[in-house]
C-alpha positions, 0 to 999 in steps of 0.5 A: 475311891471315886468322888462325885466329880470323877463319877460325873466326868466318867459319865460325860466321857462315856456318853459323848453323844450327849455332850458332843456340842459342848467340847469344853465339858468333854475336855474338863471331864477328860482332864478330871479323869486323867488327874485321877490317874496322876497324869496331866493334860495340857488343854491348850494342846488338846485338839478337837475331837477326831471322831464324829458323834451323831446323836440319834434320839432313840424312839422305842415305839419306832424300834418296836414297830421296825422289829414287828413290821415283817410279821405284820406285813405277812399277816396283812398279805395273808388276809388280803390275798385272794383265796384259791379254794372254797365256794365261789358265790 
């Protein structure tokens, strides 16, 4: 059964993009999870992370616009393009 500290540690370890600037919090969370499994972690021997985490803020408006851009541009081109038929006044 997980207690509150284990749940918090799991949330920290599974979301490193939120805690990559605080390696001490990541190390403590790792230690809590390993202790839950009955394993010890020597924090003095735990080196720096061997991966790069880049936190990129998610912008839902921009993501939605990016998905719609091709369709929007196509419609604009259709309305702006000179017509080839019909009456020329």
